[in-house]
Structures are given as C-alpha cells and as structure tokens.
N, C-alpha and C positions, 0 to 999 in steps of 0.2 A: 256718887255716880254709879248707876248699875253697870255691871259687866256685860259685855257682849256675849251672847250664847255661841259657843263654838261646838258644832256637832261633828262627830266622827263619821267619816265616809269610808266605805269598804274599798278594798283593793281589787277593783274590777279588772278582769282580763289580764292577770299578771303576765301570762306568757305571751300576750299579744302586744304589749307596749313596746315602743322602740326608743333607742337612744338617740335617734336622729329623725327628723331635724330637731335641733335644739329649740326650746321655747314651747309655745302652744300651737299645735297643728291639728287640722281637721282629719277625720278618719273616713274610710269608705262609708257609703250611704247606709249600709246595713246597721252601723252602730248608732245612727241617729245624729242629727245636727248638734245636739247639746252635749255630745261626748267628745272629748279631746284627748290627744296624746300630749303629755307634759314631760319635758326633759330639761334637766339643768345640770351643768358641769360643776361638781363640788367634790373632787376626789379625796379630800382629807376628812370629809364628813361621813360619820357612820350612818346617819339618817338625815333626811331632809323632809320637812313638813310643808305641804302646799296648803295655804289658806286661800279660800276663794268665796266670792259672794255673787251669786246670780242676781240680775236686776230684780229688785223688789223682794229679795229673799234674805235670810240670815246668813251670817258667815258659817262656813264649814271648813273642816280641816282633815287632811289625810296624810299618812306617811307614804311617800313615793316608794312603792314596794320593790322595784327592781334597780340594780346598780350594775352598769356595764362600762368598763374602762373609765371609771370615775364619773360617769354620767348617771344621775338618779332619774328614774322615769316611771311612768305609770299611766293607765287609762283612767280618765275622770269623767263621771256622769254628772249631769245637771250643771254643766259649765258652758252655757250658750255664749254667743257673741255678745259683748257688752259686759261680761262678768269682770269684776275687779279681782285681782289676785296678787299674791306675793309669796315669798318663801320664808321659813323660820328655821334657824339652825341652832339657836342658843338654848340648848337643853342637853341632858345627859344622853350621849350618843349610844350608850350601852343598853338603854331601855327600848323596848319594842312598843310601849304604850304611847298613844298620842298625848303630847303634853297639853297643859291648859294654856291657851294663847288668847289674848284679847287683841285682835287686829286693829281695834279702834284706838288702842293706847300705845302700842309698840309700832316701831317702824319696821314693817316687813321688808325683806330684801327684794328689790326689783329684779325682774327677769332680764338678764343681759340681752336676750333676744326679743324682749317685749316690744310690740308695735305701737304702743300708746302709753303715756304716763299721765295719770290723773293726780292733781295737786289739790289738797284740801287742808284747811286749818282745823286743828283739833280744838276742843273746848278750852284747853289751856293756852291756846295761841300758837302752839308749835305747828309746823307744816309737816304733813304726812303725804307720802307718795305711794301710789299703787299702780301696778301694771293693769292694762285692760285688754281683754281678748278682742281682736278685730277680725274683720273679714275683708277679703279682696273684692275687687269689682269696681269698675268705673267705666262710664261710656266714653271711650276715647274716639269713637267714630272712625273716620278714615285718617285721622291726624297721625303722622309719623314723625319720628325724630329727624331734624333737618340734616344731620350728618355733614356739616360744613367742613370742607377740606381745611387742613391746618393753615395752608398758605393764604387762604381767604379769611381766616378767623381774626376778628378784632374783639377782644374781651373787655367787658365793662364790669368792674368790681363794684358791687352795690350791697346795701343793707336793706332788707325788706321793709323794716320799720322806718328808717331814716329817709328812704327814698321819697316817700309820699306824705310824710306827716305834715308838711307845710304847703302842699300843693293846693292852690285855691280852686282848681278845676276838678278835683277829685272829691266826691261826696265825703263829708266829714265822717260818716259812720264806717267808712272803709279805708280811711287814711292810715298808713302804717301797717297794713295787712297784706296777706297774700292776694286778696281781691284787688286791693289798691295797686299792687305791683303790676297786675295784668289789666288795669283799666285802660280803655282806648286812648286816653290822653297820654299815659305813660308809654304805651307801645308806640304811639305816634312819635314821641320824642326819641325813643331808641332807634326807630327806623330812619327818621330824618337825620339823626346824628350819624348813622352809618355803622353802628356796631352789629356784630353777628351773634354774640353770646353774652349772657349775664352770668357773672360769677358771684354767687350770693354768699355772704357771710353766714356762719353756721345756722342751719335749720334743724339740726338734731336737738333734741330736748336738752336744755341747759339751765343751770341755776346760778345764783350769785355766790361769790366766794364769801366766807364768813367775815373777812375784814371790811366788807362793804355794808354789813348789817348795821343799821342805826345811823348811817351817814346820809341817808336820803338819795344815795346813788345806787346803781345796779350794774351788773355786768351787761353792758350794751352790746358789745361785739359778739358775745356768746361762745367764747373758747373755754367752756367749762362743762363738758358734756356729762349728762346723767343717763342718756339713752341713745345708743347708736342706730336704733331702728325706729325711733319715735320722733314725730315732728314737734317743733316748738309750738305749743298750744296758743300762747298769747299773741302770735303773729296772725292768727285767724280773726275774723271780724267777731264782734260781740254776738251777733246773731248766730254765727256758726258755733261759737262756744256754747251758747245757750241750748242749741239743738243737740249737742253732744259730740262724742269722738268721731263718729262717721262723717258728720258735717265738717268738722275741722279738717279731716283727711281729704275730703272731697274738694274743699276750697283750695287746698294746696295743689291737688291734681288739676283742678280747673285753671289755676294760674299757669301751670306748666303747659297745659293743652293750648291755652290762648297764646302764649309766647311761641310755641311751636307752630301754630297756625300762621303766625307772622314771620316764620323763618328764623326765629331767635332761639339759640340753644340755651340750656340751663345747666350750669356747672355749680356743684356744691362745694363749699369750703368745709372740709371734714377734719375732725380733731381726734384721731385714733392714738395719739401719743400719750395722753394721760386722761384721767377721769376727774369728776367733781368730788371724789372722796377725799382729796387733799392729801396732806402728809401723813406719815406713819402715826398711828394712834388716833386718827380722825374718825369721823362717823362711818359706820358700816351701812351703806345704802344699797349696795348690790354686790359688786365683785369682791370687796374686802370680806364680807361676811360669808361668801360662798367658797372662795379659793384664793385667799390673799397671796400666798406664796407662789401660786401658779400664774396669776394674772399680772403681778407687779414685779419689776426688776428688783432683785435683792442680792446683797452680798453679805455673808456672815450675819444674817438675820436683820440687816438694815436695808432700807430702801436705797436704790441707786437712782438718782434723779437727774436725767439729762434734759429735762424740759423747763426747769425752773418753776414748776407748778406743784411741787410736793411729792408727786409720784410719777412713774413712767410705766406704761404697759409693756409687758415682756414679750416682744416679738421673737424671742428665742424659744418660746413655747408654741407648739403647733396649734394648741387650742385658741390662743390669742390670734394667731394668723387666721384660723378658721372663722372666728367671730368677725374679724374685719372683712374677710372675703364674703361671708354670708351677708353682712350689712351692705356692702357695695352692690352685690347682685340684687339684693332686695330693692334698693333704691332705683336700680336700672329697670328691673322687671316690673315693679309695682308702680313707680312714679315716672318712668321713662326719662330718667336723668341722663344727660349727655356727657358728663364728665365730672371729675373731682379734682380739687386742689387740696393737697395733703399738708396740713400744718405740721411744722417741725418734722419733716419726713425722714430726716436722718435717724430719728429715734425709732422709726418703723423698720429700719434696715440694720440695726445693731444685732450681732449674734449673741450666743450664750455667754460670751465673756465681754459683752458690751461694746464691741468694736464694729464700726461701719463696714458693711460688705456689699459691694456693688451687685453681687450675684446672690443677695439674700433671697431666701425662698418666697418671701412676700412680694418683693419687687418683681421677680420673675413670674410668679403666679398671676399677679394682677395684669401684667403686660401680655401674657399668653393665654389667659382665660378666654374661652370662646365667646363669652358675653362681654366681658370688660375690655377686651382688646379693641372693640369697636368704639370705645369711649375715649375721651381725652383725659389722660393721667398727668397731672401737674404736681411737681414736688416743690415745697419750700425747702430747699436743699441745705438746711442747717438745723442745728439745735444747740444747746448750751453745754453739751458734754465734750469730753476730750475728742479731738479730731472731728469737731462738729460742722466745719465748713466744707461742703462737698458740691458746690456749684459746678456743673459740667461732668460730674462723676456718676450720675445715675445711668442705668442701662437703656438700650434701645427700647422704644415703646413708651418712654417717659419724656416729658418736657420739664424744664426747670425754670423757676423764677430766677431771673438773672440780676443778682445784686451788683455784679461787676459792671454791667451796663448802666444801672442806676447811678452808681458812684462816679463812673467815668463821665457820663453826660452832665450830671450836676456839676462836676469839677470844671468842665470846659466852659459852661455858660454862667456859672455862679462864682465859685471860689477863685477860679483862675482870672476871671474878669475883675473881681474885687482886688486881687493882687496886682493886676496891671495898673489900675487906677492909683494904688498905693505905692507903686514902684517896687514891689516885692517880687521875689522869684515865683515863677509859675511853670506849669508843665507844658510840654509840647503838644502838638495835635495828634500824636501817635495814638493816644487813648480814644480820641474821637473816631479815627479811622477804624480802630478795633471794634468799637461799639457799633458803628454803622454797618460793618461787615458781619454783624451777628455774633461777635465774640467767637469766631470760628475756632480759634486755638483752644478755647475752653472745652469745646465739645468733640473735637476730633478724636481724642483718645478713647472716648466711649463709643465711637463709631456712629455718632449722630451729626446731623447737619445743623446749620443755623436755625432751621425751623424748630429745633428743640429748645431754642432760647425764647422764653417769655419775657419780652422787654418791658420794663416799667420804669417810670420816673418817681412815682408815688404809689402808695397802697394805703389801706385803712390805717396801718401802723406807721406813724410818722407825720411830717408836715404835709399839708395839701400843696398842690402846685402853686397856688397864689401865695401861700405862706412861705414857701421856699424863697420867694423873691422879696419878702417883706420882713423877715425876722432872721437875725443872726443867732438868736438863742431861743430855746424852748421856753414856753410860758404855761406851765402845767399846774399853777397854783390851785385851780378849781378842782383838781383831783384829790386835794386834801392830803398830799404826801410830801409837802414842803418842797415841791418842784424837783424832787429827787428821782422821780420815775421818768421813763422815756429816754431816748438816745440823746446824747449831747453832741455827737459828731454828725451833723446833718448836711454838710457841704452846701449850706444855704448862704444867701447874701441879701441884705436888706436894702441895697442900693443907696445907702447913706443915711437912712432914717429907720429906726426900729419901730415896727408896727404901722399903724394908720398914718398916712401922710396926706396933707392937703396940697402939696407941691405938685403942680400938673406935670412937670418934667419927670419927677420921681415916679409918679403914677404911670406915666406913659412908658417909661423904660422898664418898669416892672412888668407891665402887660406884654411888652414886646419880648422880654426874656421868657415869660411863660409860654408865649406862642412858639419861640424857638425851641424850647424844651419839648413841647408837644410835637413840633415838626420833626425834630431829630428822631424821636421815638417812632413816628408813623412812617418815616422814610427809610428806616434801618431794616436790614434783613432780620427775619425773626417774626414772632407773633406779638403784637402790641397789646398792652393792657392799660386801659384808662380807668382811673379811680373816679367813681361817681362824684359829680360836682366839679371836677377839674375843668370840664368843658364849660362851666358857668363861672369860673373864677372864685369858687367857694373858699371861704376862710374859716379856720377854727380859732382865730385870735391868737395864733402861735402855740396852741396846744398840740403837741405831737404824740399824744398817747391818750386819746379820748375814749378809752375802753369803757369808762364808767359814766360817760356823759350822754344819757338818753334824753337829750334836750336840744335846744337850738344851736348849741355848740357843734354838735355832730350831724344834725339833720340838714338836708339840702334846702337852700333858700331859693325859692322859685319867683322872687319878685322881679328878677331880670332887669336890672338897671343897665345903663349904657355899657359899662365895663363887662357885665355878664353877657350881654347880647353880642359884643365884639368877640369875646373869647369863644362863644358858641359858634359864631359865623366862621371863625378861623378853623376850629376843629372840624366842622362839617366840610369845609372846603378841602382840608388836608385829607380827610377820609375819602372824599370823592376822587381826588387825584390818585390816591393809592389804589382805589378800586378800579379806576379807568386804566391805570398802568398794568395791573395784574391781568385785566381782561384781554390785554393785547400781547400776553406772553404765553408760551406753550404750557400745557397743564403740568409738565414735569419741572417747571421753573419754581424755585431755584435749587431744588434738592438733587437732581440728577447731574452727575459730572458732565461738563461740556455744554450744559443747557443754560449757563449763566456766566456773566462776567461782571467785574467791577474794576474801574480804572480811577486813579487818583491824580489830581493836578493841583498846582499851586496857583497863586493869583496871576502869574504871568502866563498861564495856559500850558506850562511845561510839566511833564510828569514829576511826581514826588520821588525823591531819592531817599536813601537811608539817612543821609546828612540832613535833608530838609525835614524828614519826619522827626528827627531829634532836636531840631532847632526851635526853642520856645518863642522866637520872634516871628516865626511863620504863623500868622493868625487867620489865614484864609485857606480853606480847603474846598476843592471842587470834586464831586463824586459823579461818575458816569456809570450807570447800571443798565443791564438789559440782558437779552439772550440772543445768540446767533440766529435763532429761529423766531425771534419776536418781531412784532410789527412796529414797535416804537421803543426808543431808548429814553431813559430818564436822566436828567442832569440837575444836580442841586449844588448851590454855592453857599457856603457857610462862612460868614465873616464874624468870627468870634472875638475880634479885637475891639479896641476903643477908638479907632479912627476909621473914617470912610476910606474905601479903597476903589481903585479902578481895576477891574478884573477882566482878563482875557478869557473868553469862552473857548475851550480847547477844540482842536480838530478831533472828530470821532475816529478812533483807530480803525473802525470797520471800513471807513472810506480812505484806505491807504493811498499813497501817492501814485502807485501803479494801478489803482483800481479804475475801471472804466466808468464807475458811478461818480456823479457829482455829489459832494457833501451837501447834506440837507441843512437848512438853517434851524436855529433853535426858536421855540415858541415859549415865551414867558407865561406861566400858568398861575403863579402866585408869588407874592412877597409877604414876609411877615411884618413888614413895616406898617405905616399908617393905612388903615382901611379907607375905602371910598364909600359913598352912600348908594344904597340900592334905590330903585324907583319908589319903594315904599317908605323911604327915609331911614331905614335901618342900615347898620354897617354891613359891608360885604367885602370879600377878598377875591371875588370873581372879577377877572380883568376883561375889558371890552375886546370884541373881535378885531377891532382896529389897532390893537397893540402891535407895533412893528416886529417883524421877525429879525433875529440877530444871526448874521452869518458866522460860521466857524472862524475863529481868529478875531472876531469883533470884540470891542471893549465895552463893558457896561459898568456903570457906577453901582456900587453895593455899599449901603450905609453900614456903619458899625452896628453890631448886635442885630444882625439881619440874616435871614435865610431866603434865597431866591430859588424857585423851582421851575425848571424848563422841561419841555418834551422835545425829542428829536425824531420826527417821523421818518420812516425808512422808505416810504412811498410818497409821491406827490399828492397833496391834499387838494 
C-alpha cells in the first residue's frame, strides 16, 4: 500500500499566532479565509505536529512553532473550511525536523476544541477519526430562545434516535434523526402533552466502548464522549451526512430553531466527567496523547476514577475547567442551547485532592458567567467516588436531579403498598409530605428554594414508569452481562405478577399506580421531569439499563393501544391542571417568602400533627397549596392505602372563623381512577361541568390507590 505523501509547511507568521482561542480559529480578513490560527494545550510535549488536508489536496504537516504557557500554536495557510486535521506527538521531541507521518495509517490526535469529527474505516478495517475545520453561520431569522421561567418549566427527557424510530407518521428517511425530532408530528405531540423543554441525551460526538465491539450492540445512550464541541454525526439524516459536515451541523441547528419556534427549550445532557479514551493504558485518541497528566485525575501515577468509566477529567486543573466552559459557551452561542444537565456532576466539582467543593471554581464560573447564567444548569448530583452523594448541596444558580424525591415517591406508591398487602412494616406518610413540598430541607442549606429540585420518578437509567409497576426484579439478560448490570434496588412492585399479565384487575391497578406516580410528581413543588414514553406507558420488558439497546427495547412505541391512550390522556390532563394553577398565582410563587403556603390534613379534615406524620397507619394525606395573593388554591387528596376511605375536605385556613368571607366550595378537576369516554370514544380524565361542588367540611369517597385533585376559587365563578 503506497504511503501518503506528507509535505512540510512553513511556520508562517510566528510572531502573529495566538495561544487563544484553543482549536482552529479564523483570522482577520487580511490573512485570507484559508489561513487559520491553530492552538492546542500540550504542556509536556516539546513539539506538536499539525497534520491537515484541505479538500481535494494531499496531507501536509507542520511543527506548531510557538509555545506559550503550555499551548502550542501557529498560523497555518492553505487550511480552508472543510479541512481535515489532527495532531501528532509520538516522535523525538528534541528534534526540530518534521517527522515522517502517514495520517492515513495512524490515529492522529483529535483537537479537544474541534467542532466536527469525521469517522472513516481504513483499508485494514480499523476506524480512524479526524477533526474538521468548520465555519459558523446559520439563518436563525427572528427566532429567539424561549427563556421559560423555572416555575413554568416541565422537562421531557428524550433520545433523538429512539424518539422517532418507530413513529409511523414521520417519513422513514428522517426517523431517528435531528430532522425527525423537529417534525411537525413530534412538535405537535410535545405541545399537546404540555411540556416546555426537551432534555436530550448526549449529542456530543460519542463512540462505543470496547466491550461492546463484536456483540451486535452499541452505546445507545451516548455517555462516552470523544468530542465536547462536535455533534453526533449519525443522528443526522442520511441526506445531510452525504452532503457533509456543514449539512449535519445545519440539520441540528434547524431542529433547535423549529423547537424554539414552538416555544420548546432544548437542554443538552453533557458528559464532562470522563472521556471515551477509557482506563489507563487505553488508546490515545485526543487528550491522553496531548496532556494525559493534566487532563485526567491521577494520584502517584495512577488514575483516580470517580465515574466508574475508567478515567475522570481533572477539574482541579484550570485548563480542564476552561475546556468545559468554552464548550458550554460554544453550544449556547452557536446552537442557541437553553440549558445543560451535567452527568455525574460531583466529579466536576472535586478539587485538587479529589474532594467535593460546593464553591468549586467550575460551579461558580458556570452559574455567574454572563452567557451561561441565563441558561438552565442541572446537576446529576452524585458520582461513584468517596462523598459522591451531594443532592441539595450544589450552589445557587444550579438545580439538582432529586433522587430523594424519586425514592420517596416510589416508596409510597409501590414498596409501601406491597408491604401493606403482605402485612409487613411500611413507612409513614412523612416522606410523601417531604417530596410534595419540594424536599425543602435538602435545599435550604445551600440557599436554594424547592425550584432547585428537579423532580423525577424515572429517567433513561432505570425502569420505565410502566415497568416500575410490573417488575419486582430487573431483567437485563439482553445486555449480555448475565443480568449483573443495572440497579437491583428499584423500589418497584409488580402488583402480584412478574411481567406481562392478562389479569384485567392487575393491569388496571398497575395503570392506576402509574397515574398516581405521575400525578404526585406533577403536583409537587419543584420542576418535574417526564421520561419520554412514560406518558404512553412504554415498557422495556424489565430492562433497567438499556444503554446498549439501540432497538425496539429502548425506542418509543407509537402504536397507542388503549392503555397508552389512557396514560397519555391522564398526563395531558395533569399538565393542564398544573398550568392552569400556576397561571393564577403571582409571578413570584413559590420562591419568594410569604408568597406561598402549604397545609396538610388527614382523612378527617384535621391538620396533620407530628404524631400523625409518624403513624404508618395514616394512609390518606390531603395537601392544600396556594399563595396569599393568588386567585385560586389547589387541593389534592392522596389515598395511598389498600382500602377505600371517606375523606373530609378541610376548611381552607384563609377563610378563618372570624373572616367576613364565606368559604368557597371545592371543584373536583380530576381523579386518577377509572377514566370516562370522550365524545370521540377515547379515554378522558376531564370531568363534566355538571360535577357538583363540595363544601368545606363535606365528605367524599376516595378509592384506594387514588389521587383526587380539586380547585378552590377565591372569587365567585
């Protein structure tokens, strides 16, 4: 096989090159469009060679002539937009001669700040990656970021590919793509559902882990990043991929533009905690070959792994912080991204001795940066290292995924109810009150309100909502790891039958429990996050770790049988009730002191006491929420027990005995029990206007395993 010719290029403009910005950047017009400033951080390297290939040209190479503060940099001519490039450091650093390099046979080191990654198979079947020089520019028109307030935000966690792969109304050629995600049919679904933001699983360029090679599986979720500035190419349509890098980038921007036009924000799930280079001694694809000891956490020459992924980026190094900050700003400036969810965020806040620090420079920089402060910053507040659980401990400007909320609500509706049926010990309703109140105690020490709590019942990682009600145990055999992977403590309950059941009572109770879980999340203080497909009753067959299942196991099923349509109708109704309630509260609700209240009552309509909160036999909880300056109060009754109950609707404390105002009656807006039929024959949870009002002190029947939702108008209707 003939060798690729590598020509030596001169060191143009040595005194004019800059150490910043890192990566490939354009220069003032007088230098010409094909000239670029190239800068890369490699402090331990005596020399760094840049290899680059302009479109239609041969490969060239040059030593980057300047080194400033560990950054190698130089001006490069003949490197227009579309040029492929990479770095080479595997040579005698004492030599000033350009080494002989064959870019077609070696893996060049990717630019950590590269805006696009090209993936090609070599003649020997191995995959080679190169960075590609890109240009900015896209016609955003007059479309702006929606900037939805936190209190109005409802997050929908979705996977670009899995969201549309099976949707029959989306053209086959764009299913599973950026274009498919923004198809009118999908936007219509999101708007009718009532969500305000999509949180997309990683779109940064990622690759499969070595252990998946040869298994027929791939890293479906995408938490194995190879480029923090580059989009995932295979999420673009085949047409865009064929047209090249600019078309891929434009399709992603077009998706974001169309979602913004619909008022839907776009939040990216980002993985700055580790890279795809794997454990120590693994392949050098970028960071490892440039500055291994600076980029990765190390102790005594060995990796310190707090992620469980083989390596951990060292956020004790300012250059790592800068890389992450540059990446975040790039996605906001260039792609108009509205926010970020940070995977294993505790690893981003560990200091030089690997300890978590709430005042870590990265956390403070992101939350106070002039550009990023206007976005939504969401932590996954844990990792696998020492002191790794930090829910509630991130600083102001950040919101946290609330796993305590998840576990408490699952416990109330699933494991506790299973224990009641079996006659075993179960917890009291104290944890339900804590969850509904936005886990206020968790966030108060950090100076944050319940709006910092991102409430979730499920996420991509774990059981789906339907599977929580159908499986006691995980069933991950399809992952080819002997069912050892995935969490074993799921706080799930199969309602007496493991897996699929033909028993109509079991099916009905499972569906009702799923509706109760959804209702509890959407009625609680905080920001709710719905996992895509939970609104349709999606099942993964008990697989609670479908990271490698790029198939029907993990994709959304849009066939919409009766069960799916019922769950969808319930979720839509709950979100509409939430939206209506918030529209009648002051804009400062519920974050400003004095602008919100929450009262708790038992089944007898009397206030909860410390004794009642601790009594596990109390299975009915009534919550009354609102604002002194609101126009309506909301009341919800939760019967978490196994028997039907007669519940007294409490007197609203705002209508005290000495008040001149007459107490207003309660209007039932929804029950999670059996739905009725809409005029079109489909299920509905909307109640007729003829539903009688219930006076304060009135008694209502509440079936076991049911949530009832009322409104209490403060003015005559």
